N, C-alpha and C positions, 0 to 999 in steps of 0.2 A: 572196134572202139566207137565207130560212128553210131552204131546201133545202141551202145551203152549211153552215149551222150543223149541220144533222143529220149531214152527211157528216163534219164535224169531230168531233162527239161519237163517232161510230162509230169513227173512227180512234183516238180517245183511249181508248175502251173496249178497243180491240185492244191498246194499250200495256200497260194494266193487266191484260189478260186472263191473261197468263202468271202473274203473281203470284197473282191471285185464284184461278186454276185450281189452282196448287200448293197454295194454302192450303185450297181445298175438297177437293182430293184427300187432303191430310194428314188433314183432320178425318174424312173417310170411312174412311180406313185405320185411324186411331186408334180410332174407334167400333167398327168391325168387330172389330179385334183385341181390344179390351177385352171385348166381348160373348163372343167365343169363349174368351177367357181365363177369364172367370167360369164358363162352361159346363164347361171343362176342370177347373177347381178342384173344382166340385160333383161331377163324375164321379169325380175321383180320391178324394173322400171316401167315395163310396158303392160303389166297386168294388175288385176285388182283382186287378190285372193284373200282368204283368211290367214291369220297369222300361222296357224298350225300347218297349213299347206305349204307356206314358204319354209317353215321349219324342216318339213320333209324334204323339200327341194335342196336346202343347203346341207342337210345331213349327209347327202351322198358324197360330195367332195370332202366333208369333214371326216367322215369315217374312213375314206380312202387314205387321207393324209394321217389321221390320228389314231387308227385302230391299234397299232403296235403300242403307242404311248399309253392308251387307256388300258391296254392288257397288262402292261408292265406295271402301271400304277395299281391295278387291282391285285395283281400278284404280290406286290410289296405290301399292300394293306393286309393281305391274308397272312403274311409272314410277320406282321407287326412292326415292319421297319417302314412306316408309311411315308415319311416326308422327304421324298427325293424330287428331283426336278420333273420327272414324269407326273408325279402326283400334283405338283403345283400347277403344271400346264393343264392337266385334266380338269382340276377344279375351276381354273380361271376360264377355260373355254366352255365348259358345261354351264357355268354361271352366266357367261355372256349369252349363250343360247337361251337360257331361261329368263333373262331380263326382259325380253320381248313380251312376256306374258304378264308383267307387272302393269297396273294402271298407269296411264299417262307416260309410258316409256317408249322410246324409239327401239325397235328390234336391232340386235347387234349380230345378227346371224353371220354376215359377211366377215365381221371382225373376228369372230371365233374361228372360222375356217382359216383366215389369214394367219392367226396365231399359230395354229397347228402346222400350217405350210412352212412358215418361217422356222419354226422349231425343228422340223424335219431337215430343212436346208442346213441349219447349224450342225445337226448330227451328221449329215452327209460330209461336210467339211472335216469335221473331227475324225470321222472314219477314214477319210483319205489321208489325213496327216498321220494318224496312228499307223496306218499301213505303211506310209513312207518311212517312218522312223524305225519300224519293225523290220522293214526291208534292208535298211542300212545295217542293222545288227545282224540280219540274216546274211547280208553280203560278206560281212566279216566271218560269219559262221559257215561260209561255203568251204570249210576246210575239212569236212568229213567225207571221206571217199565212199563210193557206193559199192565197189567191189574190190577184191584183192586177188592177186594171182599167186596161187600156192603151189610149190613143188611137192607132190606126194608120190612116192614110189617112182621117182624120175619122170613123172608126167606133170605138165602144168595144168592146173585147174583154175577156173574162175569161179570164185565162191563169194558168199556174203561175208563181209569182214568179221561179223559177230562169231562165225564158225571157226575162225583160225585160233589155234591154241598157242600158248607160250612155247617158244623153242622151235617152232616150225620155220621153214624157209620161204620167204616171199620175194617175188620178183617185181621190181618196180621199173617200168620203162620211162624214157624221157617224156615229159608232159603229163605224167601221172601223179596223183597225190600219194604220199606215203601213208599206207592205211594204219599202221600202228608202230609204237615205239620199238626200236631194236638196235642191233649192232650190225654195221656193214660187213659181210662176209667177203664179198669181192666186188670190184668195180670202183671207178672214180667218177665223181660227178659234181656239179654245183647244184645247190638247192635254192629255191626261192622261199624265203621264210617270212615274206611280207605279212602273210595272214596271221602269223603267230607274234611277230615282234614289231611290226610296223616299220622294220628296217627294209630298204629296198636293195641293199647290197647283197649280192648272192653269196652263199657260204659254201666253202669247199668241203667235201667229205671224201674220205678214202677208206681202205680196208681197216677194220678195228675201231672206227669212229662210231660214237653213238648217233643216232638219228631219231628225230621226233616226228610223230604223226602230224599231219596237216601241212608239212612242207610240200612244195611242188618240185619234182625232180626235173631238172632242166636238160642236162647234156648226156650223161652216160647211162648205161643199164646198171642197176644195183641189185645185188642179191643180199637180203637182209634176214638175220635171225631175229625173230621177235622176242622181246623181253617182257612185254606186258600184253594182256588181253585187250581187245578193242575197247571195251567199256572202261578199262583203267588208263587208256592211253591219253596223251596230252590233249589231243583234239577233243576227245569226248569230255575230259575234265573241264576244258575251257567253255565248251557248249553248255555244260551243266551250270558253270559259274554264271554265265550270262543270262541263261534262262532263269536262274533264281534271283538275279540282281533286282528284277522288277519287284520281288516280294519283300525285300528288306526296305521298308518304308523309312523315309527321312522324318525329321521332326516337323518340317514344313507340311509334309503330307499328313502326318498324324494330326497336326494342328487342324488341317482342313476337315478331316473326318470329325474331329471333336466340335469344330466350328459349326459344321452342317447340323450336328445333333442338337445344338443349342439354338442355332440361328433359325432353322426352319420353323419349329413350333413358335418361336417369338413372332416371326413374320406372320404366320397364319393367325395367331391371336390378335396381332395388330390389325390385320386385314378385317377380321370379324368385327372388332370395335369400330373400325372406319365404316363398316357397312351399316352398323346398327345405331351407334350413338348419335352422330349429327342428325339423321333423319327424324329421330324422336323430337328434335327441336324444330326442324325445318319441314319435315314431311316429305322432302324430295328423295324418296327411296331409290328410284331407278338410278338417279344421279350418283348417289353415294355408293350404291352396290357396284356400279361401273368402275368408280375410282378404286374401290377395294380390290376388284378383280385386277385392275391395272397394276395396282401395288403388288399383288401376288406375282403376276408375270414378271415384273421388273426384278423383284427380289430373288428370283430364281438364281442360284449360284453356279450355273453351268460353267461359265467361263473359268471360274476358280477351280471347280472340281476336275475340269478336264485339263486345263493348260498347265497346272503345276506338275502333276505326275508326268504329263507329256514332255515337259521341259527336262525333267530328270532323266527320262528314258533317253531323250535325245542326247543329253550330255554323256551318258554312259556309252551310248553307241558311238559318238564322236571320239571319246577317249579310247575306245577299243580299237578304233581305226589307226590309232597311233601306238598300239601295242601296250596300252595301259588298261588293265581290267579293274573296274571298281565293282565290288560285290553288291552294291545296292545304293539307293539314293541316301540311305542313312549315313554311309561312309562318305558320300559326296559332301554332305553337310559338314562333317568332322573335318574333311580334308581342306575345306575352305577356311576353317578356323585355326589350322595348325600354327603354333607359335614356336615350338622347339622341335628340331629334327635331330634324332640320335642315330648315329651310324655305327654299324659293326665294321671292323676294319677288313679282315681278310675276305676277299671275294666280293666286297661291297665297294670299298674305296680303292682297294688294290686288286690286281688280276688274280691273286691266289696262285700265281705260277712263279717259280723261282728262276732267276737268271743271274748270270755273272754281271755285277755292276762295277767292279774294280779289280785291277790285278796289281799287286805291290811286290815286285821281285826285289831280292836282296843282291844276288850275284849273277843270276841268269838274266836273259831278256824275258819280256812278258810272254811271247809266244812259247819259248822253251818251257817256262814254268807251267803254263796251261797244258802244253803237250805231255809233260811228265804226269801232271795230275790226272788228265784225261785217260792216259794209258793205264795208270793203276786202278782208276775207278770204272774201267770200261764195262766190267761185268756186273757192277753193282746196281740194284734196282731202286736205291734211295732217290728221292726227288732232287736232292743236291747233286748226286752223281749225274743225273739227267741233265741238270743245268750246265755242269762242266762240259759234258759231252756235246752239248748244243753249242757251247762257246768255242769249242775246238773241233770243228767238223772234219779236220784232216783225217783221211782214212788211215787205219792203222798201218803206218809205213813199215820199213823193214826192221823196226826195233824189235829186239828180242825181249819178250817179257816172260818172266817165270816166277814160280814160288810166291803166288799171291796169298797172303794171310790176312784174315779179317780179325780185328780186335773189337769185340762188342762195346758200344758206347765210346769208342776212341777213334777208330779209323781203320785204314788198310795199309798194308806194307807189301812191296813187291820188288823184284830186281828188274831193272830195265838196262839192257846193255851192260850188265855186270855191275851196275851201281845199285845200291839199296835205296829205294825211294819210299819214304813214309808220308802218307797223306791223311790228315785228320784234324781233330781238335787239339786244344792245348795239352790235354792228358796224353795224347799220342806223342806230342813233341817231348813232354817230359820223359816218356818211356824211352825214347831213343836218345835223350840227353841233348836235344837242340835248344838254343836259347831263343825262344820265340818272342815275337814283338806284338803288342796290342795295336789296334787300329782305331782311328778316330771316326771312320765311316760306320753308320749303322748297318746292321745286317749280320749274316752268319759268316764266321771266318773259317776258311779251310787253309790250314797251314801245310807247308811242304818242307821236308827235310831230305837232303841227299847225303848219304853216308854219314848221318848223324849231324850234318851241319845245316843250319837254317837257311832255307832258300827263298823264303817270302811267303806271302799269303794271298788268297783270292777272296774277294768279298762277294757273297751271294745274298741277294735280297729279293723281296717281293716287289714287283713293279707297280707303281701307282697307276690307276687307270688314267688315260689321257684326258678324260673330260671331268675328272674329279674336282679339280680346282674351279673349273667353269661352273659345275653343278653348284658348288657352294656359293660362288658369286651370284648365280641366278636366284638361289634361294634367298640370299640376303636382299637382293633387288626386289624380290617378291614380298619382302616384309617379314620374313622369318626372323625372330629375335635372337635365336641361339642355336648354334650347330655344335654338336658334341660327338666324340668318337669314343667307343668302348672297345677294348681289345684284350685278348689274353696274352698278347705279346709283351716283350720286355719294354720298359720305359724309353730307352734311346730310340728303338725302331719306331715305337708309337709316336714319339715326339717329332721324329723326322717326317713321317707321313702326315701328321696333323698340321705341321708348319707348311708343308708343300701344298696341302689342300686348302690351307687358310681357315682352319676350324677355330671356333672360340675356346673350346676346352676339350681335353681328353683324359681318359682314365685307362691305365695300362695294367697288365698282370692280373686280369679278372677271370674268375672261373664263371661258368654259366649262371651259377646262383648269384654271384656278385653283380652280374649284369642286371638281373631282375631287381636287386636292391638298389642299384644306381638309378634305374628307371623309375622306381617307386619314389625316389628322392626328387627327381626332376619333374615328376608328374604334378607337383604342386605348383609349378611355375607357369601353367597354361597348357593348352592342348598339345599333347606330345605324339609325334610319329616316330616310330622306330623303323629303321631300314636295315634289313639283313639279307644275306643270301640264302638263309633259311635252312641250312643243313642242321645246325645246332641252335638255331635262333627261335625255334617254335614257342618256348615258354615266354620269351620277351616280347615276341610278336603279339602274343595273346594278351599280355599285360598292358602294353601301351594303348593309348586312346585309339590309335590307328596303327596297325601293323602293315608295313609295306615290304613285300618280298621281291627281291631283285633277281631277275634272270632265273626265276624259280621254276622254269619249265621242267627242270629235271626232278625238282624236289617236292614230293607230294605233301610231305609234313607242312612245308611252308604254304603251299596252296591252301591247305586246310586252315592253318592258323592265321594267315594274313587277311587283311580286309581289302588291300589293294595289291594286285600282282603286276609287277612291270615285267613284260615278256622278254626283254633283252637285258644285257648287263650294264646298261648305261645309267649312272647316277643322274645325268642331266634330265632324265625323264621325270624326276620327282618334281622339279620346278614346273614342268609342263603340266603334270597332273594337278598341281595346286592351282595353276592358272585356269585350267579347264573347269575345276570345281568352283572357283570364284566366279567365273563367267556365267556358269549355269545357274548358280544361286542368284546372281544379279538378274538374269532374265526372269527367274521365277518370281523374284520380288517386283520387278517391273509389272508382270502380269497381275500380281495381287493388287497393287496400288491402282493400276489403271482400271481393272474391273470394278473394284470397290468405289472408286471415284465416280465413274459413269453412272453406276447403279444409284448412288446417293442423289446425283443430279436429277435423274429421271424420277426417282421416288418423291423428291420435293415437288417437282412439277405435278406429278400424279396427285399428291395430296391436296394441291391447290386447284385441281381440276383443269390444269393447262395441258395435260398430256392426252394422248389417245392410246388405245390398246396397240395400234399398229407401231407407234413410236416405242412403246414399251418392249414390244417384241423385237423391233430393230435394235434397240439398245442391248437386249440380251444376246441376240444372235450375232449382231455386229461385233460386239465386244469379244464373244467367244471366238469368232473367226479370226479377229486380229491377234487375240492372245494366242491362238493356235499357231498362226503364222509366225508370231514372235518365238514361240517355243521351238519351232523348227530351226531357228537360228542356232540353237544349242548343238545341233547336229554338225553343222559346218564349223569345224574347229579352226581357230586361226593358226597360221603356220607356227613351226617351232620357234 
């Protein structure tokens, strides 16, 4: 095992290698260039050379610092997408180098090198920040195992997880990651699912349970029969989601791309005018060209171009640490504007698990009634029978049970200790001639009759999730205007759940097509998010402005159709997601305004000749660094 770990770390280092190397390379370049620049400035003070000799002297540090920038600017020009920050920086510095050859001009060689140096410094910062936020997403993504232990012909082999087929048997020891989705064949253990769900409470598994890849096995040895290939497994799916998240650009990001396309040509045109028009009247060419160059440096929109996407990236990373996967910054935008939240009932607000919620006996006591019903139902596989058996765990005592008959759509009949017991719905009661009684409590009624006499009924219903009401309160507190529930269930059951959860409105008895129609109607009232557990909700998830799939780790259709995937089953995560999205957008906006404000200030100074190139660069790089540091805040998400 130690050997494997070593191999894993090595690979990991390799991944970060590129980033580290570029950072290290940049630091070396910046240092070398700075040292040579100082030497050149000292030489300039104490010697009396021709201008071109000084130019050669300063070109050395200039090219050391700026070679990459010049190269990228040239490449961009060749591709016809000229006007990026590299281009602006190149023009400004080459111009500054050229100014010295104008009549009555002070050479600005040192300034030009300075600009390049500062620009490199800003890029260095940005690289480090980008690496940090990527690492945090990577940290979440450490869920993909490197090897799998497979039993083949009775021998354990260590193989690459890609080579394991569906239906093979995999062994997972304590401390190892589960390599692919499957079913536990034997063994009991607890799993750490924090990487998948953000929940730190360990989950118990035993024989017959489903198990998802990416969990860490904590206590026992498990043998697992795989149900999905490695590429189809949960861990791989999640990785894919996060990798693609960066590609779904948000409106703010699109805005920046469009903004740069218009902005840069305008700035270049203004700079040209600034360089040419005033000197026609005053004749001070060098002075105005210098101002124009400064104008160019300041107007460079680095801070915007870098910090906004970085903010979104950080927000997506921070959310994923809490078990919320947002498929791209476009959805982050939508999420922050949600006004209506529509819930599916079963599995979203409720557990989707039946249990006995009330026992109303007529002649026997509660235990006795449950006892009889559980006896009759004990071989049935219906979920309702399962709920009865769970409520009455008493082992089958010495009761003599025989002659079990099933009546489709009605119920079961059997003899228990010589008495005929019928268990089922009202049709069953009518068949045996027992006078059944309705119940006020919502749920499914299981009636019991003994020898044709009504003995009472048991109410079985789907339990509401413990945090459903809290989730709705949190959403209202977060400023969501309307919460709605859609369900295929009957009205009384729906009403009971909706009241308990505190929802604004509900619609019951809907078929999947009706759900889509309901959502269409609600869409007119503002941005709408639909929350479903995704088994049959794919069409609605796709139709809403924002589809949120809950606990969709098992359901691929939902992961495909949804825009936000909550890794566990807790509805309270929705409000957390909305809060994270709003905070991320707030940070992005702060960066926008801050960057634009400082730029304008320095541009005004530059136009009046009060600024220097150094100041211009500082404004640009300083703003970028501050904006990047601000963007890093999006990573550290506030507590729940």
